[in-house]
mmCIF file of the N, C-alpha and C atoms, coordinates in Angstrom:
data_MODEL
# 
_entry.id   MODEL 
# 
loop_
_atom_site.group_PDB 
_atom_site.id 
_atom_site.type_symbol 
_atom_site.label_atom_id 
_atom_site.label_alt_id 
_atom_site.label_comp_id 
_atom_site.label_asym_id 
_atom_site.label_entity_id 
_atom_site.label_seq_id 
_atom_site.pdbx_PDB_ins_code 
_atom_site.Cartn_x 
_atom_site.Cartn_y 
_atom_site.Cartn_z 
_atom_site.occupancy 
_atom_site.B_iso_or_equiv 
_atom_site.pdbx_formal_charge 
_atom_site.auth_seq_id 
_atom_site.auth_comp_id 
_atom_site.auth_asym_id 
_atom_site.auth_atom_id 
_atom_site.pdbx_PDB_model_num 
ATOM 1   N N  . MET A 1 1  ? 0.933  -1.165 0.034   1.00 0.00 ? 1  MET A N  1 
ATOM 2   C CA . MET A 1 1  ? -0.152 0.101  0.066   1.00 0.00 ? 1  MET A CA 1 
ATOM 3   C C  . MET A 1 1  ? 1.031  1.145  -0.105  1.00 0.00 ? 1  MET A C  1 
ATOM 4   N N  . SER A 1 2  ? 0.552  2.065  -0.752  1.00 0.00 ? 2  SER A N  1 
ATOM 5   C CA . SER A 1 2  ? 1.524  3.399  -0.942  1.00 0.00 ? 2  SER A CA 1 
ATOM 6   C C  . SER A 1 2  ? 0.732  4.501  -0.251  1.00 0.00 ? 2  SER A C  1 
ATOM 7   N N  . SER A 1 3  ? 1.600  5.486  0.216   1.00 0.00 ? 3  SER A N  1 
ATOM 8   C CA . SER A 1 3  ? 0.946  6.496  1.048   1.00 0.00 ? 3  SER A CA 1 
ATOM 9   C C  . SER A 1 3  ? 0.757  7.699  0.000   1.00 0.00 ? 3  SER A C  1 
ATOM 10  N N  . LYS A 1 4  ? 0.113  8.754  0.416   1.00 0.00 ? 4  LYS A N  1 
ATOM 11  C CA . LYS A 1 4  ? -0.048 9.824  -0.444  1.00 0.00 ? 4  LYS A CA 1 
ATOM 12  C C  . LYS A 1 4  ? 1.178  10.427 -0.697  1.00 0.00 ? 4  LYS A C  1 
ATOM 13  N N  . SER A 1 5  ? 2.117  10.470 0.318   1.00 0.00 ? 5  SER A N  1 
ATOM 14  C CA . SER A 1 5  ? 3.333  11.263 -0.115  1.00 0.00 ? 5  SER A CA 1 
ATOM 15  C C  . SER A 1 5  ? 4.194  10.545 -0.904  1.00 0.00 ? 5  SER A C  1 
ATOM 16  N N  . GLU A 1 6  ? 3.890  9.106  -1.064  1.00 0.00 ? 6  GLU A N  1 
ATOM 17  C CA . GLU A 1 6  ? 4.844  8.564  -2.002  1.00 0.00 ? 6  GLU A CA 1 
ATOM 18  C C  . GLU A 1 6  ? 4.243  8.678  -3.460  1.00 0.00 ? 6  GLU A C  1 
ATOM 19  N N  . ASN A 1 7  ? 2.870  9.023  -3.569  1.00 0.00 ? 7  ASN A N  1 
ATOM 20  C CA . ASN A 1 7  ? 2.070  9.045  -4.792  1.00 0.00 ? 7  ASN A CA 1 
ATOM 21  C C  . ASN A 1 7  ? 2.451  10.610 -5.362  1.00 0.00 ? 7  ASN A C  1 
ATOM 22  N N  . GLU A 1 8  ? 2.794  11.455 -4.565  1.00 0.00 ? 8  GLU A N  1 
ATOM 23  C CA . GLU A 1 8  ? 2.981  12.941 -4.918  1.00 0.00 ? 8  GLU A CA 1 
ATOM 24  C C  . GLU A 1 8  ? 4.360  13.173 -4.779  1.00 0.00 ? 8  GLU A C  1 
ATOM 25  N N  . ARG A 1 9  ? 5.363  12.223 -4.923  1.00 0.00 ? 9  ARG A N  1 
ATOM 26  C CA . ARG A 1 9  ? 6.771  12.413 -4.835  1.00 0.00 ? 9  ARG A CA 1 
ATOM 27  C C  . ARG A 1 9  ? 7.173  13.422 -5.843  1.00 0.00 ? 9  ARG A C  1 
ATOM 28  N N  . ALA A 1 10 ? 7.943  14.444 -5.785  1.00 0.00 ? 10 ALA A N  1 
ATOM 29  C CA . ALA A 1 10 ? 8.421  15.451 -6.846  1.00 0.00 ? 10 ALA A CA 1 
ATOM 30  C C  . ALA A 1 10 ? 9.585  14.730 -7.639  1.00 0.00 ? 10 ALA A C  1 
ATOM 31  N N  . GLU A 1 11 ? 9.385  14.820 -8.953  1.00 0.00 ? 11 GLU A N  1 
ATOM 32  C CA . GLU A 1 11 ? 10.369 14.392 -9.929  1.00 0.00 ? 11 GLU A CA 1 
ATOM 33  C C  . GLU A 1 11 ? 10.989 15.524 -10.666 1.00 0.00 ? 11 GLU A C  1 
ATOM 34  N N  . PHE A 1 12 ? 10.041 16.770 -10.742 1.00 0.00 ? 12 PHE A N  1 
ATOM 35  C CA . PHE A 1 12 ? 10.632 17.819 -11.227 1.00 0.00 ? 12 PHE A CA 1 
ATOM 36  C C  . PHE A 1 12 ? 10.257 19.258 -10.507 1.00 0.00 ? 12 PHE A C  1 
ATOM 37  N N  . VAL A 1 13 ? 11.243 20.044 -10.452 1.00 0.00 ? 13 VAL A N  1 
ATOM 38  C CA . VAL A 1 13 ? 11.104 21.372 -9.701  1.00 0.00 ? 13 VAL A CA 1 
ATOM 39  C C  . VAL A 1 13 ? 11.503 22.550 -10.498 1.00 0.00 ? 13 VAL A C  1 
ATOM 40  N N  . VAL A 1 14 ? 10.590 23.532 -10.573 1.00 0.00 ? 14 VAL A N  1 
ATOM 41  C CA . VAL A 1 14 ? 11.055 24.826 -11.226 1.00 0.00 ? 14 VAL A CA 1 
ATOM 42  C C  . VAL A 1 14 ? 11.219 25.938 -10.330 1.00 0.00 ? 14 VAL A C  1 
ATOM 43  N N  . MET A 1 15 ? 12.208 26.566 -10.128 1.00 0.00 ? 15 MET A N  1 
ATOM 44  C CA . MET A 1 15 ? 12.704 27.683 -9.440  1.00 0.00 ? 15 MET A CA 1 
ATOM 45  C C  . MET A 1 15 ? 12.708 28.991 -10.153 1.00 0.00 ? 15 MET A C  1 
ATOM 46  N N  . TRP A 1 16 ? 12.010 29.826 -9.558  1.00 0.00 ? 16 TRP A N  1 
ATOM 47  C CA . TRP A 1 16 ? 12.096 31.247 -9.966  1.00 0.00 ? 16 TRP A CA 1 
ATOM 48  C C  . TRP A 1 16 ? 12.723 32.255 -8.962  1.00 0.00 ? 16 TRP A C  1 
ATOM 49  N N  . GLU A 1 17 ? 13.558 33.072 -9.258  1.00 0.00 ? 17 GLU A N  1 
ATOM 50  C CA . GLU A 1 17 ? 14.050 34.146 -8.402  1.00 0.00 ? 17 GLU A CA 1 
ATOM 51  C C  . GLU A 1 17 ? 13.543 35.596 -8.873  1.00 0.00 ? 17 GLU A C  1 
ATOM 52  N N  . PHE A 1 18 ? 13.161 36.228 -7.824  1.00 0.00 ? 18 PHE A N  1 
ATOM 53  C CA . PHE A 1 18 ? 12.520 37.468 -7.975  1.00 0.00 ? 18 PHE A CA 1 
ATOM 54  C C  . PHE A 1 18 ? 13.158 38.442 -6.894  1.00 0.00 ? 18 PHE A C  1 
ATOM 55  N N  . ARG A 1 19 ? 13.226 39.808 -7.395  1.00 0.00 ? 19 ARG A N  1 
ATOM 56  C CA . ARG A 1 19 ? 13.756 40.818 -6.578  1.00 0.00 ? 19 ARG A CA 1 
ATOM 57  C C  . ARG A 1 19 ? 12.742 41.811 -6.541  1.00 0.00 ? 19 ARG A C  1 
ATOM 58  N N  . VAL A 1 20 ? 12.135 41.964 -5.258  1.00 0.00 ? 20 VAL A N  1 
ATOM 59  C CA . VAL A 1 20 ? 11.084 42.816 -5.097  1.00 0.00 ? 20 VAL A CA 1 
ATOM 60  C C  . VAL A 1 20 ? 11.101 44.322 -4.780  1.00 0.00 ? 20 VAL A C  1 
ATOM 61  N N  . ARG A 1 21 ? 10.573 45.030 -5.371  1.00 0.00 ? 21 ARG A N  1 
ATOM 62  C CA . ARG A 1 21 ? 10.659 46.669 -4.843  1.00 0.00 ? 21 ARG A CA 1 
ATOM 63  C C  . ARG A 1 21 ? 10.276 46.670 -3.375  1.00 0.00 ? 21 ARG A C  1 
ATOM 64  N N  . PRO A 1 22 ? 11.011 47.690 -2.674  1.00 0.00 ? 22 PRO A N  1 
ATOM 65  C CA . PRO A 1 22 ? 10.676 47.704 -1.071  1.00 0.00 ? 22 PRO A CA 1 
ATOM 66  C C  . PRO A 1 22 ? 9.051  47.954 -0.857  1.00 0.00 ? 22 PRO A C  1 
ATOM 67  N N  . ARG A 1 23 ? 8.471  48.623 -1.544  1.00 0.00 ? 23 ARG A N  1 
ATOM 68  C CA . ARG A 1 23 ? 6.916  48.926 -1.145  1.00 0.00 ? 23 ARG A CA 1 
ATOM 69  C C  . ARG A 1 23 ? 5.909  47.699 -1.551  1.00 0.00 ? 23 ARG A C  1 
ATOM 70  N N  . LYS A 1 24 ? 6.650  46.871 -2.258  1.00 0.00 ? 24 LYS A N  1 
ATOM 71  C CA . LYS A 1 24 ? 5.751  45.843 -3.012  1.00 0.00 ? 24 LYS A CA 1 
ATOM 72  C C  . LYS A 1 24 ? 5.837  44.449 -2.325  1.00 0.00 ? 24 LYS A C  1 
ATOM 73  N N  . TRP A 1 25 ? 6.709  44.271 -1.245  1.00 0.00 ? 25 TRP A N  1 
ATOM 74  C CA . TRP A 1 25 ? 6.883  42.845 -0.632  1.00 0.00 ? 25 TRP A CA 1 
ATOM 75  C C  . TRP A 1 25 ? 5.569  42.154 -0.124  1.00 0.00 ? 25 TRP A C  1 
ATOM 76  N N  . ARG A 1 26 ? 4.831  43.021 0.360   1.00 0.00 ? 26 ARG A N  1 
ATOM 77  C CA . ARG A 1 26 ? 3.649  42.310 1.047   1.00 0.00 ? 26 ARG A CA 1 
ATOM 78  C C  . ARG A 1 26 ? 2.807  41.924 0.035   1.00 0.00 ? 26 ARG A C  1 
ATOM 79  N N  . ALA A 1 27 ? 2.413  42.747 -1.090  1.00 0.00 ? 27 ALA A N  1 
ATOM 80  C CA . ALA A 1 27 ? 1.628  42.315 -2.238  1.00 0.00 ? 27 ALA A CA 1 
ATOM 81  C C  . ALA A 1 27 ? 2.425  41.079 -2.968  1.00 0.00 ? 27 ALA A C  1 
ATOM 82  N N  . PHE A 1 28 ? 3.565  41.177 -2.922  1.00 0.00 ? 28 PHE A N  1 
ATOM 83  C CA . PHE A 1 28 ? 4.130  40.004 -3.590  1.00 0.00 ? 28 PHE A CA 1 
ATOM 84  C C  . PHE A 1 28 ? 4.271  38.684 -2.835  1.00 0.00 ? 28 PHE A C  1 
ATOM 85  N N  . GLU A 1 29 ? 4.289  38.837 -1.451  1.00 0.00 ? 29 GLU A N  1 
ATOM 86  C CA . GLU A 1 29 ? 4.280  37.492 -0.618  1.00 0.00 ? 29 GLU A CA 1 
ATOM 87  C C  . GLU A 1 29 ? 2.577  36.924 -0.830  1.00 0.00 ? 29 GLU A C  1 
ATOM 88  N N  . LYS A 1 30 ? 1.775  37.709 -0.800  1.00 0.00 ? 30 LYS A N  1 
ATOM 89  C CA . LYS A 1 30 ? 0.352  37.537 -0.765  1.00 0.00 ? 30 LYS A CA 1 
ATOM 90  C C  . LYS A 1 30 ? 0.132  36.720 -2.340  1.00 0.00 ? 30 LYS A C  1 
ATOM 91  N N  . ALA A 1 31 ? 0.763  37.176 -3.291  1.00 0.00 ? 31 ALA A N  1 
ATOM 92  C CA . ALA A 1 31 ? 0.370  36.586 -4.497  1.00 0.00 ? 31 ALA A CA 1 
ATOM 93  C C  . ALA A 1 31 ? 1.108  35.236 -4.706  1.00 0.00 ? 31 ALA A C  1 
ATOM 94  N N  . TYR A 1 32 ? 2.394  35.350 -4.107  1.00 0.00 ? 32 TYR A N  1 
ATOM 95  C CA . TYR A 1 32 ? 3.061  34.080 -4.358  1.00 0.00 ? 32 TYR A CA 1 
ATOM 96  C C  . TYR A 1 32 ? 3.292  33.066 -3.177  1.00 0.00 ? 32 TYR A C  1 
ATOM 97  N N  . GLU A 1 33 ? 2.378  33.321 -2.192  1.00 0.00 ? 33 GLU A N  1 
ATOM 98  C CA . GLU A 1 33 ? 2.388  32.426 -0.961  1.00 0.00 ? 33 GLU A CA 1 
ATOM 99  C C  . GLU A 1 33 ? 1.681  31.070 -1.665  1.00 0.00 ? 33 GLU A C  1 
ATOM 100 N N  . PRO A 1 34 ? 1.819  30.024 -0.943  1.00 0.00 ? 34 PRO A N  1 
ATOM 101 C CA . PRO A 1 34 ? 1.270  28.631 -1.381  1.00 0.00 ? 34 PRO A CA 1 
ATOM 102 C C  . PRO A 1 34 ? -0.354 28.720 -1.657  1.00 0.00 ? 34 PRO A C  1 
ATOM 103 N N  . ASP A 1 35 ? -0.993 29.586 -1.031  1.00 0.00 ? 35 ASP A N  1 
ATOM 104 C CA . ASP A 1 35 ? -2.536 29.715 -1.717  1.00 0.00 ? 35 ASP A CA 1 
ATOM 105 C C  . ASP A 1 35 ? -2.855 30.925 -2.315  1.00 0.00 ? 35 ASP A C  1 
ATOM 106 N N  . GLY A 1 36 ? -1.746 31.620 -2.912  1.00 0.00 ? 36 GLY A N  1 
ATOM 107 C CA . GLY A 1 36 ? -1.803 32.845 -3.782  1.00 0.00 ? 36 GLY A CA 1 
ATOM 108 C C  . GLY A 1 36 ? -2.068 32.510 -5.222  1.00 0.00 ? 36 GLY A C  1 
ATOM 109 N N  . VAL A 1 37 ? -2.287 33.695 -5.891  1.00 0.00 ? 37 VAL A N  1 
ATOM 110 C CA . VAL A 1 37 ? -2.754 33.531 -7.267  1.00 0.00 ? 37 VAL A CA 1 
ATOM 111 C C  . VAL A 1 37 ? -1.819 32.766 -8.159  1.00 0.00 ? 37 VAL A C  1 
ATOM 112 N N  . TRP A 1 38 ? -0.228 32.665 -7.722  1.00 0.00 ? 38 TRP A N  1 
ATOM 113 C CA . TRP A 1 38 ? 0.709  32.072 -8.477  1.00 0.00 ? 38 TRP A CA 1 
ATOM 114 C C  . TRP A 1 38 ? 0.320  30.621 -8.435  1.00 0.00 ? 38 TRP A C  1 
ATOM 115 N N  . SER A 1 39 ? 0.148  30.055 -7.384  1.00 0.00 ? 39 SER A N  1 
ATOM 116 C CA . SER A 1 39 ? -0.240 28.512 -7.346  1.00 0.00 ? 39 SER A CA 1 
ATOM 117 C C  . SER A 1 39 ? -1.507 28.163 -7.848  1.00 0.00 ? 39 SER A C  1 
ATOM 118 N N  . MET A 1 40 ? -2.389 29.151 -7.590  1.00 0.00 ? 40 MET A N  1 
ATOM 119 C CA . MET A 1 40 ? -3.788 28.961 -8.109  1.00 0.00 ? 40 MET A CA 1 
ATOM 120 C C  . MET A 1 40 ? -3.773 28.804 -9.692  1.00 0.00 ? 40 MET A C  1 
ATOM 121 N N  . LEU A 1 41 ? -2.803 29.493 -10.387 1.00 0.00 ? 41 LEU A N  1 
ATOM 122 C CA . LEU A 1 41 ? -2.540 29.115 -11.597 1.00 0.00 ? 41 LEU A CA 1 
ATOM 123 C C  . LEU A 1 41 ? -2.479 27.662 -11.986 1.00 0.00 ? 41 LEU A C  1 
ATOM 124 N N  . PHE A 1 42 ? -1.566 26.877 -11.227 1.00 0.00 ? 42 PHE A N  1 
ATOM 125 C CA . PHE A 1 42 ? -1.342 25.618 -11.519 1.00 0.00 ? 42 PHE A CA 1 
ATOM 126 C C  . PHE A 1 42 ? -2.375 24.626 -10.837 1.00 0.00 ? 42 PHE A C  1 
ATOM 127 N N  . ARG A 1 43 ? -3.035 25.111 -9.956  1.00 0.00 ? 43 ARG A N  1 
ATOM 128 C CA . ARG A 1 43 ? -4.103 24.032 -9.262  1.00 0.00 ? 43 ARG A CA 1 
ATOM 129 C C  . ARG A 1 43 ? -4.998 23.513 -10.457 1.00 0.00 ? 43 ARG A C  1 
ATOM 130 N N  . GLY A 1 44 ? -5.137 22.280 -10.323 1.00 0.00 ? 44 GLY A N  1 
ATOM 131 C CA . GLY A 1 44 ? -5.974 21.572 -11.374 1.00 0.00 ? 44 GLY A CA 1 
ATOM 132 C C  . GLY A 1 44 ? -5.389 20.980 -12.323 1.00 0.00 ? 44 GLY A C  1 
ATOM 133 N N  . SER A 1 45 ? -4.203 21.303 -12.584 1.00 0.00 ? 45 SER A N  1 
ATOM 134 C CA . SER A 1 45 ? -3.284 20.841 -13.462 1.00 0.00 ? 45 SER A CA 1 
ATOM 135 C C  . SER A 1 45 ? -2.648 19.515 -13.166 1.00 0.00 ? 45 SER A C  1 
ATOM 136 N N  . GLU A 1 46 ? -2.772 18.589 -14.060 1.00 0.00 ? 46 GLU A N  1 
ATOM 137 C CA . GLU A 1 46 ? -2.346 17.186 -13.750 1.00 0.00 ? 46 GLU A CA 1 
ATOM 138 C C  . GLU A 1 46 ? -0.728 17.328 -13.381 1.00 0.00 ? 46 GLU A C  1 
ATOM 139 N N  . GLY A 1 47 ? -0.247 16.764 -12.282 1.00 0.00 ? 47 GLY A N  1 
ATOM 140 C CA . GLY A 1 47 ? 1.097  16.630 -12.065 1.00 0.00 ? 47 GLY A CA 1 
ATOM 141 C C  . GLY A 1 47 ? 1.557  17.645 -11.052 1.00 0.00 ? 47 GLY A C  1 
ATOM 142 N N  . TYR A 1 48 ? 0.809  18.675 -10.819 1.00 0.00 ? 48 TYR A N  1 
ATOM 143 C CA . TYR A 1 48 ? 1.148  19.813 -10.137 1.00 0.00 ? 48 TYR A CA 1 
ATOM 144 C C  . TYR A 1 48 ? 0.918  19.383 -8.465  1.00 0.00 ? 48 TYR A C  1 
ATOM 145 N N  . ILE A 1 49 ? 1.983  19.492 -7.758  1.00 0.00 ? 49 ILE A N  1 
ATOM 146 C CA . ILE A 1 49 ? 2.050  19.125 -6.378  1.00 0.00 ? 49 ILE A CA 1 
ATOM 147 C C  . ILE A 1 49 ? 1.899  20.420 -5.463  1.00 0.00 ? 49 ILE A C  1 
ATOM 148 N N  . ARG A 1 50 ? 2.679  21.321 -5.553  1.00 0.00 ? 50 ARG A N  1 
ATOM 149 C CA . ARG A 1 50 ? 2.695  22.562 -4.643  1.00 0.00 ? 50 ARG A CA 1 
ATOM 150 C C  . ARG A 1 50 ? 3.614  23.598 -5.122  1.00 0.00 ? 50 ARG A C  1 
ATOM 151 N N  . THR A 1 51 ? 3.557  24.665 -4.367  1.00 0.00 ? 51 THR A N  1 
ATOM 152 C CA . THR A 1 51 ? 4.571  25.781 -4.622  1.00 0.00 ? 51 THR A CA 1 
ATOM 153 C C  . THR A 1 51 ? 5.040  26.209 -3.154  1.00 0.00 ? 51 THR A C  1 
ATOM 154 N N  . GLU A 1 52 ? 6.306  26.522 -3.077  1.00 0.00 ? 52 GLU A N  1 
ATOM 155 C CA . GLU A 1 52 ? 7.017  26.954 -1.857  1.00 0.00 ? 52 GLU A CA 1 
ATOM 156 C C  . GLU A 1 52 ? 7.356  28.402 -2.063  1.00 0.00 ? 52 GLU A C  1 
ATOM 157 N N  . LEU A 1 53 ? 7.481  29.491 -1.090  1.00 0.00 ? 53 LEU A N  1 
ATOM 158 C CA . LEU A 1 53 ? 7.972  30.641 -1.230  1.00 0.00 ? 53 LEU A CA 1 
ATOM 159 C C  . LEU A 1 53 ? 8.907  30.918 -0.050  1.00 0.00 ? 53 LEU A C  1 
ATOM 160 N N  . VAL A 1 54 ? 10.259 31.201 -0.751  1.00 0.00 ? 54 VAL A N  1 
ATOM 161 C CA . VAL A 1 54 ? 11.378 31.178 0.208   1.00 0.00 ? 54 VAL A CA 1 
ATOM 162 C C  . VAL A 1 54 ? 11.799 32.820 -0.002  1.00 0.00 ? 54 VAL A C  1 
ATOM 163 N N  . ARG A 1 55 ? 12.038 33.423 1.325   1.00 0.00 ? 55 ARG A N  1 
ATOM 164 C CA . ARG A 1 55 ? 12.585 34.607 1.316   1.00 0.00 ? 55 ARG A CA 1 
ATOM 165 C C  . ARG A 1 55 ? 14.079 34.604 1.891   1.00 0.00 ? 55 ARG A C  1 
ATOM 166 N N  . ASP A 1 56 ? 15.011 35.259 1.209   1.00 0.00 ? 56 ASP A N  1 
ATOM 167 C CA . ASP A 1 56 ? 16.324 35.522 1.580   1.00 0.00 ? 56 ASP A CA 1 
ATOM 168 C C  . ASP A 1 56 ? 16.393 36.214 2.725   1.00 0.00 ? 56 ASP A C  1 
ATOM 169 N N  . ARG A 1 57 ? 16.980 35.461 3.886   1.00 0.00 ? 57 ARG A N  1 
ATOM 170 C CA . ARG A 1 57 ? 17.292 36.291 5.047   1.00 0.00 ? 57 ARG A CA 1 
ATOM 171 C C  . ARG A 1 57 ? 18.496 37.454 4.992   1.00 0.00 ? 57 ARG A C  1 
ATOM 172 N N  . GLU A 1 58 ? 19.333 37.013 4.086   1.00 0.00 ? 58 GLU A N  1 
ATOM 173 C CA . GLU A 1 58 ? 20.440 38.220 4.022   1.00 0.00 ? 58 GLU A CA 1 
ATOM 174 C C  . GLU A 1 58 ? 20.109 39.146 3.029   1.00 0.00 ? 58 GLU A C  1 
ATOM 175 N N  . LYS A 1 59 ? 19.252 39.001 2.102   1.00 0.00 ? 59 LYS A N  1 
ATOM 176 C CA . LYS A 1 59 ? 18.694 40.134 1.143   1.00 0.00 ? 59 LYS A CA 1 
ATOM 177 C C  . LYS A 1 59 ? 17.218 39.905 1.286   1.00 0.00 ? 59 LYS A C  1 
ATOM 178 N N  . PRO A 1 60 ? 16.499 40.619 2.201   1.00 0.00 ? 60 PRO A N  1 
ATOM 179 C CA . PRO A 1 60 ? 15.000 40.342 2.519   1.00 0.00 ? 60 PRO A CA 1 
ATOM 180 C C  . PRO A 1 60 ? 14.030 40.732 1.262   1.00 0.00 ? 60 PRO A C  1 
ATOM 181 N N  . LEU A 1 61 ? 14.540 41.165 0.202   1.00 0.00 ? 61 LEU A N  1 
ATOM 182 C CA . LEU A 1 61 ? 13.743 41.597 -0.962  1.00 0.00 ? 61 LEU A CA 1 
ATOM 183 C C  . LEU A 1 61 ? 14.055 40.623 -2.255  1.00 0.00 ? 61 LEU A C  1 
ATOM 184 N N  . ARG A 1 62 ? 14.709 39.594 -1.835  1.00 0.00 ? 62 ARG A N  1 
ATOM 185 C CA . ARG A 1 62 ? 14.923 38.463 -2.828  1.00 0.00 ? 62 ARG A CA 1 
ATOM 186 C C  . ARG A 1 62 ? 14.101 37.384 -2.255  1.00 0.00 ? 62 ARG A C  1 
ATOM 187 N N  . TYR A 1 63 ? 13.477 36.687 -3.300  1.00 0.00 ? 63 TYR A N  1 
ATOM 188 C CA . TYR A 1 63 ? 12.596 35.551 -3.001  1.00 0.00 ? 63 TYR A CA 1 
ATOM 189 C C  . TYR A 1 63 ? 12.884 34.588 -4.051  1.00 0.00 ? 63 TYR A C  1 
ATOM 190 N N  . VAL A 1 64 ? 12.621 33.265 -3.707  1.00 0.00 ? 64 VAL A N  1 
ATOM 191 C CA . VAL A 1 64 ? 12.476 32.218 -4.623  1.00 0.00 ? 64 VAL A CA 1 
ATOM 192 C C  . VAL A 1 64 ? 11.307 31.487 -4.475  1.00 0.00 ? 64 VAL A C  1 
ATOM 193 N N  . THR A 1 65 ? 10.642 31.159 -5.729  1.00 0.00 ? 65 THR A N  1 
ATOM 194 C CA . THR A 1 65 ? 9.459  30.241 -5.575  1.00 0.00 ? 65 THR A CA 1 
ATOM 195 C C  . THR A 1 65 ? 9.947  28.965 -6.097  1.00 0.00 ? 65 THR A C  1 
ATOM 196 N N  . ILE A 1 66 ? 9.441  27.829 -5.467  1.00 0.00 ? 66 ILE A N  1 
ATOM 197 C CA . ILE A 1 66 ? 9.552  26.462 -5.867  1.00 0.00 ? 66 ILE A CA 1 
ATOM 198 C C  . ILE A 1 66 ? 8.367  25.800 -6.273  1.00 0.00 ? 66 ILE A C  1 
ATOM 199 N N  . ASP A 1 67 ? 8.346  25.464 -7.526  1.00 0.00 ? 67 ASP A N  1 
ATOM 200 C CA . ASP A 1 67 ? 7.062  24.880 -7.987  1.00 0.00 ? 67 ASP A CA 1 
ATOM 201 C C  . ASP A 1 67 ? 7.368  23.502 -8.208  1.00 0.00 ? 67 ASP A C  1 
ATOM 202 N N  . ILE A 1 68 ? 6.564  22.556 -7.443  1.00 0.00 ? 68 ILE A N  1 
ATOM 203 C CA . ILE A 1 68 ? 6.973  21.021 -7.516  1.00 0.00 ? 68 ILE A CA 1 
ATOM 204 C C  . ILE A 1 68 ? 5.942  20.467 -8.287  1.00 0.00 ? 68 ILE A C  1 
ATOM 205 N N  . TRP A 1 69 ? 6.369  19.552 -9.225  1.00 0.00 ? 69 TRP A N  1 
ATOM 206 C CA . TRP A 1 69 ? 5.706  18.712 -10.011 1.00 0.00 ? 69 TRP A CA 1 
ATOM 207 C C  . TRP A 1 69 ? 5.928  17.258 -10.271 1.00 0.00 ? 69 TRP A C  1 
ATOM 208 N N  . ARG A 1 70 ? 5.078  16.397 -10.495 1.00 0.00 ? 70 ARG A N  1 
ATOM 209 C CA . ARG A 1 70 ? 5.449  15.063 -10.495 1.00 0.00 ? 70 ARG A CA 1 
ATOM 210 C C  . ARG A 1 70 ? 6.403  14.783 -11.554 1.00 0.00 ? 70 ARG A C  1 
ATOM 211 N N  . SER A 1 71 ? 6.484  15.495 -12.905 1.00 0.00 ? 71 SER A N  1 
ATOM 212 C CA . SER A 1 71 ? 7.403  15.056 -13.872 1.00 0.00 ? 71 SER A CA 1 
ATOM 213 C C  . SER A 1 71 ? 7.588  16.317 -14.553 1.00 0.00 ? 71 SER A C  1 
ATOM 214 N N  . ARG A 1 72 ? 8.630  16.365 -15.469 1.00 0.00 ? 72 ARG A N  1 
ATOM 215 C CA . ARG A 1 72 ? 8.976  17.370 -16.399 1.00 0.00 ? 72 ARG A CA 1 
ATOM 216 C C  . ARG A 1 72 ? 7.830  17.414 -17.400 1.00 0.00 ? 72 ARG A C  1 
ATOM 217 N N  . GLU A 1 73 ? 7.378  16.261 -17.920 1.00 0.00 ? 73 GLU A N  1 
ATOM 218 C CA . GLU A 1 73 ? 6.208  16.238 -18.782 1.00 0.00 ? 73 GLU A CA 1 
ATOM 219 C C  . GLU A 1 73 ? 4.978  16.828 -18.304 1.00 0.00 ? 73 GLU A C  1 
ATOM 220 N N  . HIS A 1 74 ? 4.609  16.753 -17.157 1.00 0.00 ? 74 HIS A N  1 
ATOM 221 C CA . HIS A 1 74 ? 3.401  17.455 -16.549 1.00 0.00 ? 74 HIS A CA 1 
ATOM 222 C C  . HIS A 1 74 ? 3.649  18.879 -16.784 1.00 0.00 ? 74 HIS A C  1 
ATOM 223 N N  . TYR A 1 75 ? 4.824  19.420 -16.339 1.00 0.00 ? 75 TYR A N  1 
ATOM 224 C CA . TYR A 1 75 ? 4.929  20.745 -16.403 1.00 0.00 ? 75 TYR A CA 1 
ATOM 225 C C  . TYR A 1 75 ? 5.016  21.392 -17.761 1.00 0.00 ? 75 TYR A C  1 
ATOM 226 N N  . GLN A 1 76 ? 5.535  20.608 -18.559 1.00 0.00 ? 76 GLN A N  1 
ATOM 227 C CA . GLN A 1 76 ? 5.749  21.171 -20.035 1.00 0.00 ? 76 GLN A CA 1 
ATOM 228 C C  . GLN A 1 76 ? 4.115  21.019 -20.649 1.00 0.00 ? 76 GLN A C  1 
ATOM 229 N N  . GLN A 1 77 ? 3.343  20.141 -20.231 1.00 0.00 ? 77 GLN A N  1 
ATOM 230 C CA . GLN A 1 77 ? 2.058  20.106 -20.737 1.00 0.00 ? 77 GLN A CA 1 
ATOM 231 C C  . GLN A 1 77 ? 1.046  21.235 -20.248 1.00 0.00 ? 77 GLN A C  1 
ATOM 232 N N  . PHE A 1 78 ? 1.607  21.555 -18.920 1.00 0.00 ? 78 PHE A N  1 
ATOM 233 C CA . PHE A 1 78 ? 0.820  22.827 -18.408 1.00 0.00 ? 78 PHE A CA 1 
ATOM 234 C C  . PHE A 1 78 ? 1.247  23.817 -19.179 1.00 0.00 ? 78 PHE A C  1 
ATOM 235 N N  . LYS A 1 79 ? 2.404  24.185 -19.456 1.00 0.00 ? 79 LYS A N  1 
ATOM 236 C CA . LYS A 1 79 ? 3.007  25.399 -20.174 1.00 0.00 ? 79 LYS A CA 1 
ATOM 237 C C  . LYS A 1 79 ? 2.354  25.355 -21.525 1.00 0.00 ? 79 LYS A C  1 
ATOM 238 N N  . LYS A 1 80 ? 2.412  24.297 -22.183 1.00 0.00 ? 80 LYS A N  1 
ATOM 239 C CA . LYS A 1 80 ? 1.549  24.300 -23.882 1.00 0.00 ? 80 LYS A CA 1 
ATOM 240 C C  . LYS A 1 80 ? 0.215  24.708 -23.524 1.00 0.00 ? 80 LYS A C  1 
ATOM 241 N N  . LYS A 1 81 ? -0.554 24.099 -22.463 1.00 0.00 ? 81 LYS A N  1 
ATOM 242 C CA . LYS A 1 81 ? -2.007 24.272 -22.418 1.00 0.00 ? 81 LYS A CA 1 
ATOM 243 C C  . LYS A 1 81 ? -2.309 25.824 -21.971 1.00 0.00 ? 81 LYS A C  1 
ATOM 244 N N  . ASN A 1 82 ? -1.310 26.484 -21.262 1.00 0.00 ? 82 ASN A N  1 
ATOM 245 C CA . ASN A 1 82 ? -1.512 27.786 -20.807 1.00 0.00 ? 82 ASN A CA 1 
ATOM 246 C C  . ASN A 1 82 ? -0.636 28.713 -21.438 1.00 0.00 ? 82 ASN A C  1 
ATOM 247 N N  . ARG A 1 83 ? -0.191 28.552 -22.733 1.00 0.00 ? 83 ARG A N  1 
ATOM 248 C CA . ARG A 1 83 ? 0.539  29.375 -23.326 1.00 0.00 ? 83 ARG A CA 1 
ATOM 249 C C  . ARG A 1 83 ? 0.442  30.924 -23.386 1.00 0.00 ? 83 ARG A C  1 
ATOM 250 N N  . ASP A 1 84 ? -0.999 31.124 -23.518 1.00 0.00 ? 84 ASP A N  1 
ATOM 251 C CA . ASP A 1 84 ? -1.642 32.270 -23.618 1.00 0.00 ? 84 ASP A CA 1 
ATOM 252 C C  . ASP A 1 84 ? -1.768 33.024 -22.171 1.00 0.00 ? 84 ASP A C  1 
# 
């Protein structure tokens, strides 16, 4: 019997780096947090697992998002379907 975590094991990760303007960090965090509009874009797409938002402690206006997918193929299918 396999657990949910085994079924959702990441095989492909997409990372984005962002540098945010000083007065925009709150809006950025709201948009890119796990329940924000960024991850909502992916929800419902086959193979999407989750998004993580990481803030740099040394450079607080620098962020990285980590989009976790089951496979590269799932991510490529998402990109093709949502090209516009």
